C-alpha positions, -999 to 999 in steps of 0.1 A, spaced: -634 94 -581 -608 78 -558 -589 92 -529 -557 95 -551 -573 112 -581 -559 148 -588 -578 176 -572 -560 205 -587 -544 212 -621 -515 236 -627 -512 253 -660 -475 258 -667 -466 277 -698 -430 285 -709 -409 298 -737 -371 294 -739 -368 287 -701 -347 256 -702 -323 271 -676 -353 274 -652 -379 248 -661 -363 219 -641 -366 240 -608 -402 248 -616 -410 211 -622 -391 199 -591 -411 225 -571 -442 206 -582 -428 171 -575 -420 185 -539 -455 194 -531 -468 179 -499 -502 178 -516 -496 151 -542 -530 150 -558 -521 175 -587 -516 173 -624 -498 198 -645 -504 209 -681 -469 219 -695 -472 242 -726 -441 248 -747 -449 281 -764 -427 278 -795 -394 275 -776 -361 275 -796 -341 259 -766 -346 226 -749 -379 237 -729 -400 213 -750 -376 184 -744 -376 191 -707 -414 191 -707 -415 159 -727 -392 141 -704 -413 151 -673 -444 138 -690 -425 105 -700 -416 97 -664 -446 111 -643 -481 106 -656 -492 138 -636 -474 159 -663 -489 164 -698 -468 183 -724 -483 203 -752 -463 221 -779 -470 253 -799 -449 251 -831 -446 289 -830 -450 313 -800 -486 324 -795 -479 343 -762 -486 337 -725 -523 344 -727 -529 319 -755 -507 293 -738 -527 297 -705 -560 296 -723 -550 264 -741 -543 248 -707 -575 261 -692 -595 243 -718 -581 210 -707 -587 213 -669 -610 187 -655 -602 189 -617 -621 206 -590 -594 234 -586 -569 251 -609 -539 273 -606 -511 287 -627 -472 285 -624 -450 302 -649 -423 279 -660 -394 299 -646 -410 303 -611 -411 279 -581 -439 268 -558 -432 265 -520 -437 229 -510 -469 235 -489 -484 258 -515 -510 234 -530 -519 218 -497 -525 252 -480 -546 267 -508 -568 237 -516 -574 230 -480 -584 266 -474 -609 264 -503 -622 231 -491 -629 248 -457 -644 281 -470 -662 273 -502 -648 306 -517 -642 311 -554 -604 315 -551 -576 320 -526 -547 343 -531 -513 338 -512 -482 359 -507 -452 356 -529 -416 368 -530 -392 379 -557 -362 357 -565 -333 378 -577 -298 369 -590 -272 366 -562 -238 351 -570 -241 321 -592 -277 315 -583 -309 332 -571 -319 343 -536 -355 349 -524 -363 382 -507 -390 391 -482 -427 396 -487 -429 432 -501 -453 457 -484 -478 458 -513 -480 420 -513 -485 420 -475 -512 446 -478 -532 424 -501 -526 390 -482 -521 397 -445 -537 390 -422 -556 359 -433 -591 368 -444 -615 340 -453 -647 345 -472 -639 382 -478 -649 406 -506 -637 438 -522 -660 458 -499 -644 444 -468 -609 442 -483 -603 467 -510 -565 463 -510 -568 427 -522 -564 441 -557 -528 448 -551 -521 412 -557 -527 410 -596 -506 380 -605 -523 347 -617 -497 325 -602 -504 334 -566 -539 320 -567 -559 287 -567 -595 288 -580 -625 266 -583 -624 255 -619 -662 264 -623 -652 301 -616 -632 301 -649 -662 290 -670 -664 323 -689 -631 339 -679 -599 337 -702 -567 356 -706 -563 384 -734 -541 372 -762 -515 390 -782 -506 414 -754 -482 415 -724 -493 419 -689 -522 394 -693 -528 391 -655 -539 427 -647 -574 428 -661 -582 391 -654 -572 396 -617 -596 425 -613 -624 405 -630 -617 378 -605 -620 401 -575 -651 418 -588 -670 386 -599 -663 365 -569 -691 358 -544 -662 355 -519 -624 349 -519 -597 341 -494 -564 357 -488 -536 341 -469 -502 354 -457 -483 323 -466 -457 326 -493 -467 303 -521 -445 312 -549 -409 325 -556 -412 347 -586 -379 348 -607 -365 381 -619 -340 367 -645 -304 378 -644 -304 384 -683 -333 408 -679 -356 389 -704 -386 388 -683 -415 408 -697 -417 427 -664 -380 438 -669 -387 452 -705 -408 483 -698 -382 505 -718 -396 491 -750 -424 513 -763 -446 483 -774 -443 468 -739 -450 501 -723 -482 505 -743 -493 470 -733 -486 478 -697 -504 510 -696 -534 494 -713 -534 467 -687 -534 492 -659 -562 513 -675 -582 481 -681 -579 469 -644 -589 503 -632 -619 503 -655 -630 469 -643 -630 481 -607 -647 514 -617 -674 496 -635 -680 474 -606 -685 504 -582 -653 494 -563 -642 529 -555 -620 520 -525 -602 494 -547 -596 519 -575 -580 542 -548 -560 512 -537 -547 506 -573 -539 544 -577 -519 542 -544 -498 514 -558 -493 528 -593 -483 562 -579 -458 545 -555 -444 518 -578 -448 527 -613 -448 564 -621 -413 574 -610 -395 545 -628 -416 553 -660 -407 589 -659 -370 581 -653 -371 559 -685 -389 586 -703 -364 613 -696 -337 596 -715 -357 576 -740 -348 582 -777 -383 581 -789 -404 611 -778 -435 589 -781 -426 571 -749 -427 604 -727 -460 612 -745 -475 578 -735 -464 583 -699 -476 618 -697 -510 609 -711 -514 582 -687 -506 604 -657 -531 629 -670 -557 602 -671 -550 592 -636 -553 628 -623 -587 630 -639 -601 601 -620 -624 611 -591 -606 587 -568 -572 604 -575 -580 630 -547 -582 601 -522 -549 584 -533 -521 584 -507 -492 564 -519 -470 548 -493 -434 560 -496 -422 527 -480 -434 509 -510 -412 530 -533 -383 524 -510 -389 487 -511 -384 486 -548 -346 488 -542 -347 450 -535 
């Protein structure tokens, strides 16, 4: 291995994101840590996403492009990339988001120093503004998970870390993923995997640095903007249940409480609002059943949702 060999691989899936992929790829090219490679996975796009990925691979050997003839979903695309990682570290970047320039340098340097299994950083939402997108501030639930810096920590010491459930805010040791993969054929793939990461880690790091700008698309096509669809709701509630179950089975009671705090502050009111006008009565029934399950949890009595988090959802 030479000093210039890549130390970290980014798995970058995308489907029909031609409008955003160039910015995502440019954010990789702009990294101050240049020892990276990226596996670009076109998940059955019907626009120019595949051509953009191919052009990147043709002009920069750090990019590798792979194509699914038909969409297999985000989980399958990420798993395909994971099977091809051969560097010391790995991370994820959705093809419509952007890394901050020092993201890879900060995270790989932290892992070099601590020897932890993974590091999780902060992120901000990038929302439509005028003819472009504007990044907001770090939201309170993200700050609770990532600030202040904690190195070599655990869920026992930092139960609120579980509020950061997105795959693309983290860089891990590749060996940590040996028997860890994303569920396929469902939405919200990150939730259960994130909680497995926290409960399986010998130690992990959290840093307050913003490492990613997460794009909320102007056309509302992001999966996180589609909870009014009954199938998406069912996947979402299954992911929330699964994440809580992982924490419960690991005996991480304080982390279960932290998840309940966040779900009660962020999710329940918007879901109830959608349910109140949804034409399918099955939607309200799903939401009501989920709320009843939460109330039955022994940790529910300890939950204390922060009203500041609900207020922050306005941005």
